[in-house]
DOKOLTOR-296049 format. One record per residue (C-alpha): residue number from 1; residue in one letter; x, y, z. Coordinates in pm, 1 decimal, always signed. Example, Ala and Ser with C-alpha at 12.3 -4.5 7.8 and 13.67 -1.06 7.14 Angstrom:
DOKOLTOR-296049
REC; num; residu; east; north; up
REC; 1; a; +1230.0; -450.0; +780.0 .
REC; 2; s; +1367.0; -106.0; +714.0 .
This chain:
DOKOLTOR-296049
REC; num; residu; east; north; up
REC; 1; m; +10238.6; +10653.9; +16772.6 .
REC; 2; p; +10469.7; +10959.9; +16764.7 .
REC; 3; d; +10422.4; +11233.6; +17033.6 .
REC; 4; l; +10158.4; +11476.3; +16949.1 .
REC; 5; a; +10410.2; +11792.5; +16984.1 .
REC; 6; v; +10659.2; +11616.6; +16760.7 .
REC; 7; i; +10391.8; +11573.5; +16499.5 .
REC; 8; r; +10274.6; +11949.4; +16508.0 .
REC; 9; a; +10620.1; +12065.4; +16462.2 .
REC; 10; l; +10705.1; +11853.9; +16144.4 .
REC; 11; s; +10593.4; +11970.0; +15804.8 .
REC; 12; a; +10335.5; +11777.5; +15592.9 .
REC; 13; g; +10634.0; +11614.3; +15389.1 .
REC; 14; a; +10832.2; +11502.1; +15685.7 .
REC; 15; l; +10523.9; +11359.1; +15852.8 .
REC; 16; l; +10416.6; +11166.9; +15576.6 .
REC; 17; s; +10770.9; +11036.7; +15560.2 .
REC; 18; l; +10763.1; +10913.8; +15904.1 .
REC; 19; l; +10399.4; +10761.3; +15868.4 .
REC; 20; l; +10447.2; +10596.1; +15540.2 .
REC; 21; p; +10827.0; +10506.3; +15477.1 .
REC; 22; a; +10793.0; +10204.2; +15291.8 .
REC; 23; c; +10558.2; +10420.2; +14998.2 .
REC; 24; l; +10786.5; +10720.1; +14991.2 .
REC; 25; t; +11136.4; +10606.2; +15027.5 .
REC; 26; p; +11346.3; +10757.3; +14734.3 .
REC; 27; p; +11562.7; +10553.5; +14520.4 .
REC; 28; p; +11915.0; +10482.9; +14603.0 .
REC; 29; p; +12166.3; +10720.6; +14441.3 .
REC; 30; g; +12245.3; +10656.7; +14104.0 .
REC; 31; a; +11928.2; +10476.8; +14047.1 .
REC; 32; a; +11752.1; +10563.5; +13711.2 .
REC; 33; a; +11391.8; +10686.0; +13772.7 .
REC; 34; p; +11129.5; +10481.2; +13567.0 .
REC; 35; e; +11033.3; +10640.0; +13242.2 .
REC; 36; a; +10660.0; +10723.2; +13167.3 .
REC; 37; p; +10552.1; +10576.0; +12819.3 .
REC; 38; p; +10562.4; +10856.4; +12540.9 .
REC; 39; a; +10214.9; +11032.4; +12467.4 .
REC; 40; p; +10111.8; +10956.4; +12120.5 .
REC; 41; v; +10215.9; +11236.0; +11891.3 .
REC; 42; s; +10036.1; +11343.6; +11568.3 .
REC; 43; p; +10260.7; +11369.7; +11278.1 .
REC; 44; s; +10328.4; +11731.9; +11183.3 .
REC; 45; p; +10379.2; +11892.7; +10828.4 .
REC; 46; a; +10706.0; +11968.5; +10931.0 .
REC; 47; a; +10784.1; +11613.2; +11035.9 .
REC; 48; n; +10648.0; +11483.4; +10735.0 .
REC; 49; a; +10824.3; +11720.8; +10505.3 .
REC; 50; a; +11162.2; +11598.2; +10674.2 .
REC; 51; v; +11102.7; +11241.4; +10544.5 .
REC; 52; g; +10994.1; +11344.5; +10183.9 .
REC; 53; a; +10616.9; +11424.4; +10217.8 .
REC; 54; e; +10667.4; +11746.4; +9987.8 .
REC; 55; d; +10948.4; +11628.6; +9756.9 .
REC; 56; g; +10873.9; +11255.2; +9768.0 .
REC; 57; n; +11251.7; +11131.0; +9863.0 .
REC; 58; i; +11255.0; +10895.4; +10141.6 .
REC; 59; w; +11609.7; +10770.4; +10105.9 .
REC; 60; d; +11923.4; +10904.0; +9949.4 .
REC; 61; g; +12174.5; +10847.2; +10218.2 .
REC; 62; d; +12233.6; +11197.0; +10259.6 .
REC; 63; e; +11948.2; +11445.4; +10334.4 .
REC; 64; h; +11674.9; +11188.6; +10350.2 .
REC; 65; g; +11651.8; +10898.9; +10564.5 .
REC; 66; a; +11870.6; +10983.9; +10874.4 .
REC; 67; a; +11593.1; +10850.0; +11111.7 .
REC; 68; a; +11521.5; +10565.8; +10911.4 .
REC; 69; k; +11518.0; +10193.9; +11066.7 .
REC; 70; g; +11507.2; +9849.3; +10892.6 .
REC; 71; w; +11434.4; +9492.1; +10946.3 .
REC; 72; q; +11536.4; +9158.8; +10787.8 .
REC; 73; d; +11438.0; +8795.4; +10782.8 .
REC; 74; c; +11438.6; +8456.1; +10607.2 .
REC; 75; d; +11204.5; +8155.1; +10649.8 .
REC; 76; k; +11459.0; +7858.9; +10645.3 .
REC; 77; k; +11663.2; +7907.5; +10976.7 .
REC; 78; p; +11937.3; +7822.3; +11042.0 .
REC; 79; g; +11999.3; +7746.3; +10678.5 .
REC; 80; c; +11955.1; +8116.9; +10568.8 .
REC; 81; q; +12082.2; +8452.5; +10677.4 .
REC; 82; a; +11971.7; +8825.9; +10600.5 .
REC; 83; t; +12108.8; +9173.7; +10700.5 .
REC; 84; l; +12002.1; +9517.2; +10573.2 .
REC; 85; g; +12149.7; +9866.0; +10650.8 .
REC; 86; p; +12308.6; +10171.3; +10535.2 .
REC; 87; a; +12681.2; +10135.0; +10416.8 .
REC; 88; p; +12926.3; +10403.9; +10277.2 .
REC; 89; g; +13060.8; +10375.7; +9925.4 .
REC; 90; v; +12798.8; +10130.0; +9814.1 .
REC; 91; g; +12532.4; +10364.9; +9696.8 .
REC; 92; f; +12472.7; +10526.1; +9330.3 .
REC; 93; n; +12790.9; +10745.1; +9264.0 .
REC; 94; n; +12954.3; +10569.9; +9556.6 .
REC; 95; s; +12725.2; +10754.1; +9817.3 .
REC; 96; v; +12587.0; +10592.4; +10126.3 .
REC; 97; g; +12371.1; +10325.5; +10002.7 .
REC; 98; l; +12144.6; +10066.6; +10156.4 .
REC; 99; k; +12300.2; +9707.0; +10156.8 .
REC; 100; f; +12068.9; +9388.2; +10180.1 .
REC; 101; h; +12258.3; +9041.6; +10217.1 .
REC; 102; g; +12086.7; +8726.1; +10163.7 .
REC; 103; e; +12190.4; +8366.4; +10209.8 .
REC; 104; g; +12009.9; +8047.1; +10187.9 .
REC; 105; p; +11704.7; +7899.8; +10018.6 .
REC; 106; g; +11336.7; +8009.6; +10055.3 .
REC; 107; w; +11205.8; +8347.1; +10128.6 .
REC; 108; i; +11472.8; +8633.9; +10202.2 .
REC; 109; g; +11327.3; +9005.4; +10277.1 .
REC; 110; g; +11370.0; +9290.3; +10453.3 .
REC; 111; g; +11223.6; +9654.7; +10502.2 .
REC; 112; w; +11311.3; +10015.4; +10536.0 .
REC; 113; n; +11097.3; +10227.9; +10761.5 .
REC; 114; w; +11171.9; +10597.4; +10685.2 .
REC; 115; f; +11031.5; +10714.9; +11005.1 .
REC; 116; g; +11194.9; +10457.0; +11212.1 .
REC; 117; w; +10855.7; +10321.0; +11323.6 .
REC; 118; w; +10794.5; +10660.4; +11545.3 .
REC; 119; p; +10571.4; +10820.1; +11604.0 .
REC; 120; q; +10340.9; +10513.9; +11550.7 .
REC; 121; n; +10087.0; +10726.1; +11354.1 .
REC; 122; a; +10346.6; +10875.1; +11130.6 .
REC; 123; g; +10296.2; +10841.2; +10773.0 .
REC; 124; t; +10378.1; +11017.6; +10423.5 .
REC; 125; d; +10075.4; +11115.2; +10207.9 .
REC; 126; i; +10173.3; +10950.4; +9863.1 .
REC; 127; s; +9814.7; +10972.7; +9731.3 .
REC; 128; g; +9922.1; +11234.3; +9477.5 .
REC; 129; f; +10266.9; +11047.2; +9331.6 .
REC; 130; q; +10237.7; +10814.9; +9036.9 .
REC; 131; l; +10553.3; +10627.4; +9065.2 .
REC; 132; l; +10781.3; +10447.8; +9318.7 .
REC; 133; s; +11133.6; +10487.2; +9186.9 .
REC; 134; f; +11475.5; +10377.8; +9318.7 .
REC; 135; h; +11836.5; +10264.1; +9202.9 .
REC; 136; i; +11915.1; +9910.7; +9252.5 .
REC; 137; r; +12242.3; +9686.7; +9181.9 .
REC; 138; i; +12261.8; +9298.8; +9262.4 .
REC; 139; d; +12592.7; +9160.5; +9317.5 .
REC; 140; a; +12664.7; +8771.2; +9337.4 .
REC; 141; k; +12973.6; +8548.9; +9240.2 .
REC; 142; s; +12790.5; +8382.7; +8987.0 .
REC; 143; a; +12416.7; +8350.6; +8826.9 .
REC; 144; d; +12362.3; +8058.7; +9046.7 .
REC; 145; e; +12414.5; +8225.0; +9349.5 .
REC; 146; a; +12218.2; +8552.0; +9252.8 .
REC; 147; p; +11851.2; +8591.9; +9328.9 .
REC; 148; d; +11586.1; +8484.4; +9060.7 .
REC; 149; p; +11501.8; +8815.9; +8901.9 .
REC; 150; g; +11154.9; +8687.4; +8844.1 .
REC; 151; s; +11115.7; +8648.3; +9241.7 .
REC; 152; l; +11223.3; +9014.0; +9304.0 .
REC; 153; g; +10945.7; +9243.9; +9439.5 .
REC; 154; v; +10900.5; +9548.4; +9629.7 .
REC; 155; s; +10581.4; +9688.8; +9826.3 .
REC; 156; i; +10506.3; +9974.4; +10052.7 .
REC; 157; k; +10358.6; +9940.7; +10411.9 .
REC; 158; c; +10136.9; +10186.5; +10599.6 .
REC; 159; s; +10109.2; +10276.7; +10966.8 .
REC; 160; s; +9723.4; +10303.8; +10979.2 .
REC; 161; n; +9706.6; +9925.4; +10923.4 .
REC; 162; p; +10014.5; +9770.2; +11059.8 .
REC; 163; a; +9885.6; +9422.3; +11065.0 .
REC; 164; k; +9759.0; +9411.1; +10699.3 .
REC; 165; g; +9849.4; +9733.0; +10541.7 .
REC; 166; q; +10072.2; +9628.2; +10277.4 .
REC; 167; s; +10051.7; +9722.6; +9915.4 .
REC; 168; r; +10041.9; +9482.2; +9644.8 .
REC; 169; d; +10381.3; +9341.4; +9588.8 .
REC; 170; a; +10537.9; +9448.3; +9244.9 .
REC; 171; s; +10744.9; +9206.3; +9032.1 .
REC; 172; l; +11053.7; +9404.1; +8931.2 .
REC; 173; v; +11131.2; +9226.9; +8571.3 .
REC; 174; k; +10782.8; +9354.1; +8468.3 .
REC; 175; y; +10923.9; +9720.1; +8465.9 .
REC; 176; t; +11242.8; +9658.9; +8297.2 .
REC; 177; k; +11403.1; +9480.3; +7983.6 .
REC; 178; e; +11763.7; +9491.2; +8148.0 .
REC; 179; n; +11937.7; +9215.3; +8318.8 .
REC; 180; l; +11918.1; +9294.7; +8664.8 .
REC; 181; i; +12191.9; +9040.1; +8771.4 .
REC; 182; d; +12456.1; +9178.1; +8556.0 .
REC; 183; g; +12624.5; +9380.2; +8869.7 .
REC; 184; q; +12540.6; +9717.2; +8710.0 .
REC; 185; w; +12308.3; +10000.5; +8836.4 .
REC; 186; h; +11952.0; +10009.7; +8719.6 .
REC; 187; e; +11687.4; +10281.6; +8773.6 .
REC; 188; l; +11330.9; +10129.2; +8812.7 .
REC; 189; r; +11013.8; +10300.6; +8806.9 .
REC; 190; v; +10705.4; +10124.1; +8957.2 .
REC; 191; p; +10356.8; +10281.3; +8890.1 .
REC; 192; l; +10185.5; +10294.0; +9239.6 .
REC; 193; g; +9874.0; +10229.2; +9049.9 .
REC; 194; d; +9991.9; +9857.1; +9018.4 .
REC; 195; m; +10052.7; +9851.7; +9387.0 .
REC; 196; k; +9701.6; +9920.2; +9496.2 .
REC; 197; k; +9522.9; +9717.7; +9754.8 .
REC; 198; a; +9216.5; +9743.3; +9966.4 .
REC; 199; e; +9406.1; +9737.0; +10289.4 .
REC; 200; f; +9695.1; +9981.8; +10206.7 .
REC; 201; d; +9644.9; +10321.9; +10298.1 .
REC; 202; p; +9861.2; +10559.8; +10073.6 .
REC; 203; k; +9800.4; +10865.5; +10316.0 .
REC; 204; t; +10005.1; +10687.3; +10589.4 .
REC; 205; a; +10297.7; +10519.3; +10388.1 .
REC; 206; w; +10596.0; +10462.1; +10597.5 .
REC; 207; e; +10818.5; +10167.4; +10467.8 .
REC; 208; f; +10983.7; +9998.8; +10169.0 .
REC; 209; v; +10997.6; +9624.8; +10150.1 .
REC; 210; l; +11216.4; +9420.5; +9916.2 .
REC; 211; s; +11158.3; +9034.6; +9893.4 .
REC; 212; t; +11290.2; +8747.1; +9691.2 .
REC; 213; w; +11238.4; +8353.6; +9693.2 .
REC; 214; s; +11443.2; +8052.6; +9562.1 .
REC; 215; p; +11405.7; +7696.5; +9608.2 .
REC; 216; v; +11795.0; +7652.6; +9621.7 .
REC; 217; p; +12042.0; +7837.5; +9809.8 .
REC; 218; r; +12182.8; +8169.2; +9698.6 .
REC; 219; n; +12433.2; +8423.1; +9839.8 .
REC; 220; f; +12389.2; +8784.7; +9724.2 .
REC; 221; n; +12407.7; +9131.0; +9802.3 .
REC; 222; i; +12149.4; +9376.6; +9667.1 .
REC; 223; y; +12235.8; +9760.8; +9693.0 .
REC; 224; l; +11948.8; +10033.7; +9689.1 .
REC; 225; d; +11982.2; +10411.7; +9654.7 .
REC; 226; d; +11754.5; +10703.5; +9581.4 .
REC; 227; i; +11434.8; +10568.4; +9695.5 .
REC; 228; r; +11166.7; +10801.3; +9599.7 .
REC; 229; f; +10809.1; +10881.9; +9508.7 .
REC; 230; e; +10750.8; +11061.1; +9184.2 .
REC; 231; k; +10453.7; +11270.4; +9005.3 .
C-alpha cells in the first residue's frame, strides 16, 4: 500500500491513476479515440426540403442529390457486372447525370437513395404527389446487347420498412409508345397510384430503384436525370 502521507497529498485524479493504472491509462499519442455511435436524428422540415419534400426534385445533378448514395447488384456472378453513380456530361443537356452500367444475363439492378441512408428514419413525404417523372436514355452497341424494354422497371423504397417497404414495380413500356432503346432521351411519367403497395409508406420515401432482366447476356448503359415527383 502507498504511504498514508503520500495518499493525502495526492489529488483525487492522481490517486485514481495510482491505484487503477490499467483502467485509466490514456491512449498512446496519435491514437484515435473510439467514436460513440450517433444518436438517432429525426428528419427536420429543413432537411427534407433540401432533398425535395417541397418541390419534388430528388436528383438533377446540380441543386438536388448532393448527399445521395447508390448501390448496384446482379444475380449471375461472376458472369455479370453492374455499376451506378454520377458522371459529368452524361445527363440531359450534357449535365451531370446518373450512369447505370450492366453486363451479363439475369437480373441487374441498382438504387439511388437521395438521403444517402442517413438519418435512418429520414424520408420524403410524397403522398401529395401524383407522378414519378424522369429522363432516361439507353445506350448499347446493338439491340441484342440492349436491355429488353419490357423488363425495365422502376420502384420506390421507404425508410420506415427497410426490409419490405418497396413499392410495386412499374414497367416502363406501359408509359410510353416510344422506342426506349434508340439511344435518345425520353421523359417518362409514372402514376404513383400504379405503384401502391401495402408495405410501402409514401410518407417516408427515400430511394429510386431501376432494374432489368434477360435470359441472355447484355451490355448496356442507362443514363438517368431530372428525377422528381410531380403534382
